[in-house]
N, C-alpha and C positions, 0 to 999 in steps of 0.2 A: 561843561565841565566834567559831565560823566566819562566823555573820553579820555579828556586829560588824567583825572584821577584813575581810570583803567589802564592806560599806559604808565603810569608811575607808580602802582600798586605795589612792584615788589620793594621799591623805596620807603611806602607809608608799613608797609610790614614791618620793614629791617628797624624802623624808627619804633616797631610796638605801638603805631597806630590803629585802631579799627575804625575802618568806614563804614556808616551805616547810611543809608538810604533812607528818608522817611517820606510816603506818597503824599503831597498837598494836593489842594483844589483851588488855585486862585488864580489863573492866564483867562478862563474863558467859561463860558458857563456848561461846557462840554469835560471841563476837566476833572467833575465829581465824579462822572460815568468811568472815565479814564484812570484815575485816583484808585476806585473801588476795585477796576479790574488789577491795575499794579498789585493791591492789597492780596485780593481773592487768587491772581498767579503766583504771587511771591518774587525771587529772585527773576525765574527766566521771563516773566509779564514787564518788570521792570526793564529788565535789557532788552526785551523786543521794543518797549517803547523808546527809550532810548537811544538804542541805535537807528532807529527808524525814524529820529525826530529831524523834524524840516523848520530849518532855522525862520526862514522866510515866511512862513506862514504861523509859527510857534504850536504847531502841529505834531503831537507825537505819532508814533507806528502803534497805537494800538487803538482800535475804535470806541472802547467803551463798552461796560456790562449796561443790560437792560432789567427791566423784570424783577424777579426775585433776588437776584445775584444785586442788582442796585440795592433793592431794600436791605438789603444784610451787610454791604459794604459802604455803603454812603456815609452812615453815620460814623463808622472809623476814619472816615478820610475827612470829614465835617469834624472829627475830635482832633486831628491830626493838624489841621488848620488852625484851629483855636488856639491849639498849644503852641505853634510857632507864634501866634501873634499875640500871646502873654508871655512867650520867651522874648520876644522881641522889645514888647514895652517896657518888661523888669531888667531891659538893659540898654536903656538911652536911645532906643528909636522910635520911640513913640508909638508901638505899635504898630510902623508900616515895616514892611517886610515884603521881600521878592523871595523868587526862587534863582540862583540857589542862596539857602542860608546857609552859612557855615557854622561848626560852632565846635572847638580846639581845643585842648592841653597844650598848652607850651612847655617848652624844658622846663621854665622857671616855676611850674606848676600852678600857672595864672591859666584862666579860661578867658577864651576870648571870640568873638562872634563878629563876624563879615553880612554883611547884607549884598546879594548880587556878587556877578561873576569876577574874580579876583583876574582874570587875565593870568596868562606863562608866565611873567614876573613875577606878579601878586603871589601865584603859586607854589612857586618856588622860595618867593620869603616865607611862605605859610611851612611848606615842607622843610626850611632850615631852622626856624623856630622850636622843633621838634629837639632838639639837641638837647641833650641835659645840662639846665644849669643856662640857656639862653638867656637873653636881656635885650631887649626892644630895643633898637637902635635912637638915637637922641633924634629928635626933629631940629632938621636945619632954620 
């Protein structure tokens, strides 16, 4: 999703959409240290982790922090993860969530939630929903 969003960032900006990445720790035991490193390092760390992501082993491009940095930033990673779980639970997903977890406000003013990667076509549908006054298509 990171690569797809970055390649369409101009479309998001044109639509007045602000893209926010929130590091969470859910994939593996090492995720806490990696999310902590993203929180510590900000945008440059997140970018390094995402551009170095290996899909086949689900590992990002960061080694993760340890020691005092882990002690300082791991609680924030855990807090982000807990908030994501609460958001998923509050929106009918029963607390089950994965990455990515998307939240967006459509052109009709409604907030939508999506758990998981939408794919290229799904991302196009989401982007189209940013149009002012957009109405969801009726299910067939």
